[in-house]
N, C-alpha and C positions, 0 to 999 in steps of 0.2 A: 283838771289837768291844764297847766299853763302852756303857752305857745312854745316856750323853750323846751319843755319836756316832749312835746309832740315832734319838734324838729329832731330831738335826740333819738327818739324811737324810729323816726323815718330814716335817719342816717344809718342807724344800726341795721335796719332791714336791708338797706342797699348794700352795706358792707357784707352782711351774711350771704346775700344773694351772689355777690361778686366772688366771695370765697368759695361758694358752692361750685361755681364754674359752669361752663356750657356743657350740656349733656347731649350734644349732637351725636347721632349714631354713625356719622361718616363725614369725611372731608375729602375734597378733590385737591390734587396737586398736579403740577405739570412735570415734565421730565427733569427740570432743574430743581425740583423740590419746592418751588414757589406755590403759594395757594392759587388754586384755579376754581372754576365753577362749571356747572353743567351746561350753561348757555354757550360757553366757548367750546367745550367738547362737542356739543351738538353741531355748531357751525362748521367745525373742522370735519365732522363725520359726514355732513351733507356733501362736502366737496371731495371726499375720499373715494377712491376706486374700491378699496377693500378696507373694512374695519374689523379688527380682531378684538373681540371683547373677552379678555382673559378673566376667568372667574375662579373663585374658590368654590368647589362644587356644593358645599353645604352651607354657604353663606347667603342668608335671605336678602341682605341689602344689595349685594351684587345682582341677584336674580330680579329684584324689583327694578333696579336701574336698567338692566337689560330690557325688560318689558317696556319701560318708559321710553328708552331710546328707540326701540323698535317701532312703537306707536308714533313717535314724533317724526322719525325718518319716513315712515309711510305717509304721514300727512304732508310731508314736503316732496317726496319723490314718487309716490304712487307706485305703479307697476314697474318703475325703474329700480325698485328695491328687491334684492334677492337675499334669502335667509339660508343659513346652513349651520350644521352643528357637528361637533366631535361625538356627541352622545348618540348619534344614529349611524349605523354601519351601512356601507354602500349597497349591500345586497338587500337592504330593507327599503331601497328607493321605490321599488315597484309597489309595495304595500302602502307606502306613504301616498304615492300618486293615486292608487286605487281608493284610499280613504278620502283623499281630497275630492275625488270625482264622485263620491257617493256610492261606489260599487262595494265598498267594505264598511260595515257598521263599526261604531266606536268600540264595542265590546270585543269584536273579532280583531280589530287592529291592535288593541292594547294587550290582547292575549298572545298574538303571534309576532309582534315586532321587536321582541327582546329589549324592552325598555329598561332604563335605569331605575333602581328602587325609588328614587326621588322624582320620578317623572311627573306624577300628578301635581306636586306642589311647585316644581321648579321649571319644567320644560313643557308641560302640557299647555300652559297659557301662551307660550310662544308658538307652538305648533297650531293651536286652535286659532290664534290671531291670523296666521298665514292662511289657514284653510278658509276662514270667514272672508278674508280680503283677496282671495285668489292669487296669493303670492307663491312663487316657487320656494320650496323648502328642500334643501339638498342634504342628503345623508352623506357626509364626507369621509367618514372614518373607514379604515380597512376592517373587514370582518375579523373578529378576534382570533378565529382559528388560524388565519394566515399569519397574523402577528406572532402567534405562539410557535408556528413553524420556524419563523426567523429567529425567535428567541432560543429555540432548541438547536438549530443547525445553520443559521446564517441565511443570507439572501439566496444561496444556491438551492435551498429547499423549495423555493417558489418556481424554479425553472421547469420542473416536471409537471406542473399543474396544467389543466386544460385551458384552452383559450377563453372559455367562458369564465373560469375561475380568475384568470388574469385580468379580466375586464373590471374586477372589483378593487383593484389597487393600482398604484402608480406603475407606469410602463417599466419593464426591465430592459437593460440593467439599470440598477439604481445608482446614481452618482453620489455615493455616500462619502462624506469627509469626516473621518474620526477626530480631526483636530478642531472641529466646531465645538465651542466651549460647552454647550448644553449636553453634548454627547460625551465629550472627554470627561466632564465633571461627574457624570454618572458612574464611570469606572472608579474615579478617585473617591467619591462619596461612599459607594458600596464597599470598596476595599477598606476604607477607614472604619466602617461599621463591622468589619470582620466577616462579611458575607462572602459567599462563593461568587467570584466575579469572572465573567467570560466576555470576550469582545462582542458577543451576540446580543447582550442586554441593551446597549445603546442602539444597535442595529434595529431591534424590534421597535424602539421609540422612533427611530428615523423613518421606518417604513410607514408608520402612522402619520408622521408629519408630511412625508412626501406624498402620501395618498390624499391627505386633506388638501394640500396645495394643488394637486392634480385636479381634483373635482371642483375646487373653487375656480380655478382658471377655466375649466371646461364650461362653467355655467356663468361666467362673468363676460360682459362685453362692454365696449366703450359707452359711456353715458349712464351706466348702471352703478349702483353701490351694492356690494356684497357684504352683508353683516354676518360675521361668523362667530359663533359661541364656542369657546373652548376653555379648558383649564389654562390658567395663567402660564404654567410651565411650558405650554406649547407655543407661546408667542413672546414671553418675557425676554428682555435684552435683544429684541429684534432677531431672535434666533428661532429654532423650531420651524414651524410652518412658514414663518416670515422669510427665513433663510432660503427655503426651497422656492418660494414665490419669486424672490429677488434673483435667483439663478436663472429662472425662466423669463421673467419680465421685469428687468431692473428699473424701468421707468414708471411703473405704477405708483400712484399716490396711496400709500398705506398708512393707516392710523391704528395705533395699538393702545389698548386700555388694559390695565392690570388691576387686580384686587389684592390688597394685602391686609394683614392684621397686625396691629401694634397695641401694646399695653396702654399707651397714651397716643392720641392722634393729633395733638396740637401742632406737631412738627414731624415731617417725614424723616425717617432715619436715613443715614448714609447708605445703608445696605439696600434700601428700597428706592433710592433716588436714581433716576436714569433708566429704570427697567422698562419704561413704556412712555408713550407720549402723554398719557394721563394715568394717574394712579388714584384709585379709590381706596382710602385708608379707613379701616373699620376697627373698632375696639376688639381686642382678643376675646373678651367675654361676651361678645354678641351671641344671641341665641342662634343655634344651628338648626338646619332643616332635617338633619339626621345625625 
């Protein structure tokens, strides 16, 4: 085979490789839709008071980056890092604390803590990291039984609960604004789907957001970074939990991360641009954890 043929084959291989394209499982973008990277995200997270990591609950890429960010922030901040999650309800704080202190064994904890079905793959690594490194891990969400009360009858259903019960969610009365887009759009979306729509549906979402904001602020203090794991819809567009935080402490440095799926990830779609400070874009056909 002569030199000319070898060059031809080499060029053909390069061309075929280029046509095949990059098979990266994710890409980072900033709020303006420009390409970003993990290094910049991490630097901004180190300087933030509160970081909201918005996930797609069954997306393994998001969960992996969550763990990487948690480990890297701990290496930088040490015990100035506080962790918390939507996936743990506030009345489970006691058993989390007992588990971390060694008073409760793993088997007992996992049986009694009302864990999500994907706990072992997606959230256990985060909780165990906090346990091993003696970090506070805060169960921020309202117990679902109380959110169900709001869904059935509005915030008024919470008034008659005991003081102990009321300690598990945001203080009453709740300063709810139905014009906040994330709540207003719930009514519009469900109405468009032909479902039975009541004003209480977004109120149930709001009491979750308000409660998570409440427990985040209760466990944050100056100089610390609170890293909160939640579904993207709880912090996208700087609404949801973020809105409640800003009502209480508008001067806090808040960083938001969102996870989105697109058929192609080379460019962020207009729909996903601007929803967070950083957007992790993952192919729609990415393997799911459930």
